[in-house]
N, CA, C and O atoms as a GROMACS GRO file, in nm:
protein
  292
    1PRO      N    1  11.033   6.700   9.224
    1PRO     CA    2  11.088   6.604   9.310
    1PRO      C    3  11.073   6.642   9.453
    1PRO      O    4  11.020   6.560   9.528
    2ASP      N    5  11.114   6.755   9.497
    2ASP     CA    6  11.113   6.790   9.623
    2ASP      C    7  10.989   6.789   9.689
    2ASP      O    8  10.984   6.766   9.810
    3GLU      N    9  10.870   6.815   9.610
    3GLU     CA   10  10.735   6.828   9.660
    3GLU      C   11  10.696   6.680   9.726
    3GLU      O   12  10.608   6.673   9.812
    4ASN      N   13  10.762   6.574   9.685
    4ASN     CA   14  10.734   6.444   9.736
    4ASN      C   15  10.795   6.418   9.869
    4ASN      O   16  10.765   6.314   9.926
    5ILE      N   17  10.881   6.504   9.926
    5ILE     CA   18  10.936   6.498  10.049
    5ILE      C   19  10.837   6.566  10.151
    5ILE      O   20  10.808   6.684  10.137
    6PRO      N   21  10.787   6.492  10.251
    6PRO     CA   22  10.675   6.555  10.333
    6PRO      C   23  10.711   6.672  10.403
    6PRO      O   24  10.623   6.755  10.427
    7SER      N   25  10.834   6.692  10.440
    7SER     CA   26  10.880   6.811  10.514
    7SER      C   27  10.888   6.933  10.423
    7SER      O   28  10.852   7.042  10.466
    8VAL      N   29  10.931   6.920  10.304
    8VAL     CA   30  10.930   7.022  10.201
    8VAL      C   31  10.796   7.054  10.163
    8VAL      O   32  10.767   7.172  10.148
    9ALA      N   33  10.715   6.967  10.146
    9ALA     CA   34  10.564   7.003  10.115
    9ALA      C   35  10.505   7.076  10.223
    9ALA      O   36  10.436   7.174  10.195
   10ARG      N   37  10.524   7.039  10.350
   10ARG     CA   38  10.474   7.113  10.464
   10ARG      C   39  10.530   7.246  10.471
   10ARG      O   40  10.457   7.341  10.500
   11ASP      N   41  10.663   7.263  10.444
   11ASP     CA   42  10.726   7.394  10.453
   11ASP      C   43  10.676   7.486  10.345
   11ASP      O   44  10.665   7.607  10.366
   12GLN      N   45  10.646   7.430  10.229
   12GLN     CA   46  10.586   7.509  10.115
   12GLN      C   47  10.445   7.551  10.154
   12GLN      O   48  10.408   7.666  10.128
   13LYS      N   49  10.371   7.473  10.209
   13LYS     CA   50  10.234   7.513  10.249
   13LYS      C   51  10.231   7.615  10.356
   13LYS      O   52  10.147   7.705  10.355
   14ASN      N   53  10.323   7.602  10.449
   14ASN     CA   54  10.344   7.709  10.561
   14ASN      C   55  10.392   7.836  10.495
   14ASN      O   56  10.346   7.943  10.534
   15LEU      N   57  10.485   7.830  10.394
   15LEU     CA   58  10.531   7.950  10.340
   15LEU      C   59  10.414   8.011  10.260
   15LEU      O   60  10.416   8.134  10.256
   16GLN      N   61  10.323   7.956  10.202
   16GLN     CA   62  10.215   8.012  10.126
   16GLN      C   63  10.123   8.075  10.226
   16GLN      O   64  10.074   8.186  10.207
   17GLY      N   65  10.101   8.003  10.334
   17GLY     CA   66  10.020   8.068  10.431
   17GLY      C   67  10.076   8.198  10.498
   17GLY      O   68  10.003   8.292  10.530
   18LEU      N   69  10.211   8.194  10.518
   18LEU     CA   70  10.270   8.324  10.567
   18LEU      C   71  10.270   8.433  10.467
   18LEU      O   72  10.259   8.551  10.500
   19GLN      N   73  10.284   8.388  10.336
   19GLN     CA   74  10.287   8.499  10.247
   19GLN      C   75  10.143   8.569  10.232
   19GLN      O   76  10.131   8.689  10.208
   20LYS      N   77  10.041   8.484  10.248
   20LYS     CA   78   9.900   8.528  10.256
   20LYS      C   79   9.880   8.624  10.366
   20LYS      O   80   9.823   8.732  10.352
   21LYS      N   81   9.930   8.579  10.482
   21LYS     CA   82   9.906   8.664  10.603
   21LYS      C   83   9.992   8.801  10.589
   21LYS      O   84   9.948   8.906  10.636
   22LEU      N   85  10.112   8.794  10.524
   22LEU     CA   86  10.197   8.912  10.512
   22LEU      C   87  10.122   9.014  10.419
   22LEU      O   88  10.119   9.135  10.445
   23ALA      N   89  10.062   8.959  10.312
   23ALA     CA   90   9.997   9.042  10.217
   23ALA      C   91   9.875   9.099  10.276
   23ALA      O   92   9.842   9.212  10.238
   24ASN      N   93   9.810   9.041  10.358
   24ASN     CA   94   9.696   9.093  10.439
   24ASN      C   95   9.734   9.201  10.538
   24ASN      O   96   9.664   9.301  10.552
   25LEU      N   97   9.852   9.178  10.610
   25LEU     CA   98   9.899   9.274  10.698
   25LEU      C   99   9.962   9.397  10.629
   25LEU      O  100   9.955   9.508  10.682
   26THR      N  101  10.019   9.376  10.519
   26THR     CA  102  10.073   9.488  10.442
   26THR      C  103   9.954   9.579  10.394
   26THR      O  104   9.973   9.701  10.386
   27GLY      N  105   9.837   9.525  10.362
   27GLY     CA  106   9.720   9.596  10.314
   27GLY      C  107   9.663   9.676  10.432
   27GLY      O  108   9.620   9.791  10.417
   28GLN      N  109   9.663   9.613  10.552
   28GLN     CA  110   9.614   9.674  10.677
   28GLN      C  111   9.703   9.791  10.704
   28GLN      O  112   9.657   9.902  10.732
   29LEU      N  113   9.836   9.763  10.695
   29LEU     CA  114   9.925   9.876  10.725
   29LEU      C  115   9.906   9.990  10.634
   29LEU      O  116   9.915  10.104  10.680
   30GLY      N  117   9.882   9.969  10.512
   30GLY     CA  118   9.863  10.077  10.410
   30GLY      C  119   9.732  10.144  10.460
   30GLY      O  120   9.731  10.267  10.457
   31ASP      N  121   9.628  10.086  10.501
   31ASP     CA  122   9.502  10.144  10.543
   31ASP      C  123   9.526  10.220  10.668
   31ASP      O  124   9.472  10.330  10.678
   32LEU      N  125   9.599  10.176  10.765
   32LEU     CA  126   9.628  10.252  10.889
   32LEU      C  127   9.723  10.382  10.859
   32LEU      O  128   9.714  10.486  10.925
   33LYS      N  129   9.810  10.366  10.757
   33LYS     CA  130   9.889  10.477  10.719
   33LYS      C  131   9.801  10.592  10.666
   33LYS      O  132   9.819  10.711  10.693
   34GLN      N  133   9.705  10.543  10.588
   34GLN     CA  134   9.612  10.653  10.522
   34GLN      C  135   9.527  10.714  10.638
   34GLN      O  136   9.504  10.835  10.636
   35ALA      N  137   9.482  10.642  10.733
   35ALA     CA  138   9.410  10.695  10.836
   35ALA      C  139   9.482  10.791  10.917
   35ALA      O  140   9.429  10.894  10.958
   36LEU      N  141   9.611  10.754  10.941
   36LEU     CA  142   9.694  10.840  11.026
   36LEU      C  143   9.736  10.960  10.940
   36LEU      O  144   9.762  11.065  10.999
   37LEU      N  145   9.746  10.955  10.807
   37LEU     CA  146   9.771  11.064  10.728
   37LEU      C  147   9.648  11.164  10.733
   37LEU      O  148   9.670  11.285  10.732
   38GLN      N  149   9.531  11.117  10.736
   38GLN     CA  150   9.414  11.200  10.737
   38GLN      C  151   9.408  11.271  10.876
   38GLN      O  152   9.376  11.389  10.889
   39GLU      N  153   9.442  11.191  10.975
   39GLU     CA  154   9.437  11.253  11.111
   39GLU      C  155   9.546  11.370  11.120
   39GLU      O  156   9.521  11.481  11.168
   40GLU      N  157   9.653  11.336  11.073
   40GLU     CA  158   9.766  11.442  11.074
   40GLU      C  159   9.722  11.567  10.992
   40GLU      O  160   9.742  11.682  11.031
   41TYR      N  161   9.664  11.537  10.880
   41TYR     CA  162   9.618  11.641  10.785
   41TYR      C  163   9.520  11.743  10.864
   41TYR      O  164   9.527  11.866  10.856
   42ASN      N  165   9.436  11.676  10.936
   42ASN     CA  166   9.323  11.751  11.006
   42ASN      C  167   9.394  11.832  11.115
   42ASN      O  168   9.367  11.952  11.128
   43ASP      N  169   9.488  11.771  11.196
   43ASP     CA  170   9.560  11.841  11.290
   43ASP      C  171   9.644  11.966  11.244
   43ASP      O  172   9.642  12.075  11.303
   44VAL      N  173   9.714  11.938  11.136
   44VAL     CA  174   9.794  12.045  11.074
   44VAL      C  175   9.698  12.161  11.025
   44VAL      O  176   9.726  12.279  11.046
   45LYS      N  177   9.590  12.121  10.963
   45LYS     CA  178   9.505  12.225  10.918
   45LYS      C  179   9.452  12.314  11.028
   45LYS      O  180   9.438  12.435  11.013
   46LYS      N  181   9.425  12.250  11.140
   46LYS     CA  182   9.366  12.324  11.260
   46LYS      C  183   9.479  12.416  11.315
   46LYS      O  184   9.460  12.531  11.354
   47GLU      N  185   9.596  12.354  11.315
   47GLU     CA  186   9.709  12.435  11.369
   47GLU      C  187   9.760  12.558  11.287
   47GLU      O  188   9.814  12.656  11.339
   48HIS      N  189   9.739  12.542  11.156
   48HIS     CA  190   9.786  12.626  11.052
   48HIS      C  191   9.679  12.666  10.950
   48HIS      O  192   9.690  12.639  10.830
   49SER      N  193   9.578  12.730  11.001
   49SER     CA  194   9.465  12.760  10.906
   49SER      C  195   9.510  12.852  10.800
   49SER      O  196   9.440  12.857  10.698
   50ASP      N  197   9.616  12.926  10.806
   50ASP     CA  198   9.647  13.018  10.695
   50ASP      C  199   9.743  12.943  10.591
   50ASP      O  200   9.786  13.007  10.495
   51TRP      N  201   9.775  12.823  10.607
   51TRP     CA  202   9.858  12.745  10.515
   51TRP      C  203   9.774  12.698  10.393
   51TRP      O  204   9.653  12.677  10.400
   52THR      N  205   9.851  12.683  10.279
   52THR     CA  206   9.780  12.636  10.161
   52THR      C  207   9.781  12.489  10.170
   52THR      O  208   9.859  12.428  10.244
   53GLU      N  209   9.687  12.427  10.090
   53GLU     CA  210   9.659  12.284  10.094
   53GLU      C  211   9.794  12.211  10.075
   53GLU      O  212   9.825  12.115  10.146
   54ASP      N  213   9.870  12.256   9.983
   54ASP     CA  214  10.000  12.192   9.967
   54ASP      C  215  10.088  12.181  10.076
   54ASP      O  216  10.150  12.078  10.100
   55GLN      N  217  10.096  12.301  10.153
   55GLN     CA  218  10.184  12.304  10.279
   55GLN      C  219  10.124  12.211  10.380
   55GLN      O  220  10.197  12.147  10.456
   56ILE      N  221   9.998  12.201  10.384
   56ILE     CA  222   9.932  12.116  10.487
   56ILE      C  223   9.966  11.973  10.453
   56ILE      O  224  10.009  11.896  10.538
   57LYS      N  225   9.947  11.940  10.339
   57LYS     CA  226   9.973  11.803  10.289
   57LYS      C  227  10.122  11.762  10.297
   57LYS      O  228  10.148  11.645  10.327
   58ARG      N  229  10.223  11.854  10.271
   58ARG     CA  230  10.356  11.826  10.290
   58ARG      C  231  10.384  11.804  10.446
   58ARG      O  232  10.449  11.706  10.485
   59GLU      N  233  10.336  11.890  10.525
   59GLU     CA  234  10.354  11.874  10.659
   59GLU      C  235  10.309  11.753  10.735
   59GLU      O  236  10.374  11.698  10.823
   60SER      N  237  10.181  11.716  10.689
   60SER     CA  238  10.127  11.603  10.740
   60SER      C  239  10.184  11.464  10.690
   60SER      O  240  10.181  11.364  10.762
   61GLU      N  241  10.236  11.465  10.565
   61GLU     CA  242  10.318  11.358  10.513
   61GLU      C  243  10.451  11.344  10.594
   61GLU      O  244  10.498  11.236  10.627
   62LYS      N  245  10.504  11.458  10.621
   62LYS     CA  246  10.635  11.457  10.698
   62LYS      C  247  10.610  11.409  10.832
   62LYS      O  248  10.694  11.335  10.884
   63ARG      N  249  10.499  11.444  10.897
   63ARG     CA  250  10.469  11.388  11.042
   63ARG      C  251  10.455  11.242  11.050
   63ARG      O  252  10.502  11.172  11.139
   64VAL      N  253  10.379  11.199  10.939
   64VAL     CA  254  10.354  11.056  10.936
   64VAL      C  255  10.473  10.967  10.912
   64VAL      O  256  10.485  10.858  10.968
   65SER      N  257  10.571  11.021  10.814
   65SER     CA  258  10.695  10.959  10.794
   65SER      C  259  10.775  10.946  10.927
   65SER      O  260  10.830  10.842  10.961
   66GLN      N  261  10.777  11.057  10.995
   66GLN     CA  262  10.857  11.062  11.128
   66GLN      C  263  10.806  10.954  11.225
   66GLN      O  264  10.884  10.879  11.284
   67ILE      N  265  10.659  10.947  11.240
   67ILE     CA  266  10.593  10.853  11.321
   67ILE      C  267  10.631  10.706  11.290
   67ILE      O  268  10.665  10.622  11.374
   68LEU      N  269  10.619  10.686  11.152
   68LEU     CA  270  10.651  10.544  11.104
   68LEU      C  271  10.797  10.505  11.112
   68LEU      O  272  10.831  10.387  11.120
   69GLU      N  273  10.882  10.604  11.108
   69GLU     CA  274  11.020  10.592  11.127
   69GLU      C  275  11.055  10.551  11.266
   69GLU      O  276  11.136  10.461  11.289
   70LYS      N  277  10.985  10.625  11.370
   70LYS     CA  278  11.004  10.598  11.503
   70LYS      C  279  10.958  10.449  11.543
   70LYS      O  280  11.008  10.386  11.636
   71LEU      N  281  10.865  10.405  11.466
   71LEU     CA  282  10.813  10.265  11.484
   71LEU      C  283  10.886  10.162  11.398
   71LEU      O  284  10.851  10.044  11.394
   72GLY      N  285  10.983  10.210  11.334
   72GLY     CA  286  11.066  10.110  11.260
   72GLY      C  287  10.989  10.052  11.140
   72GLY      O  288  11.018   9.941  11.095
   73LEU      N  289  10.892  10.127  11.087
   73LEU     CA  290  10.813  10.085  10.959
   73LEU      C  291  10.842  10.166  10.836
   73LEU      O  292  10.784  10.139  10.731
   0.00000   0.00000   0.00000
């Protein structure tokens, strides 16, 4: 019944459009996070060439988490 009210139908259409945009942005954010993680991994590997792969991975993940936290993400 509410779909017959023009403002409700318009709001539902707007909501669907926003949900699609949000899903797209969430995907892009995930891609950017992976790229940042790779960059940090490379930096940590250069800085600490004697570290194990596990240590490098943990440190790079920690750095990325700190960056995202500062950005409020």
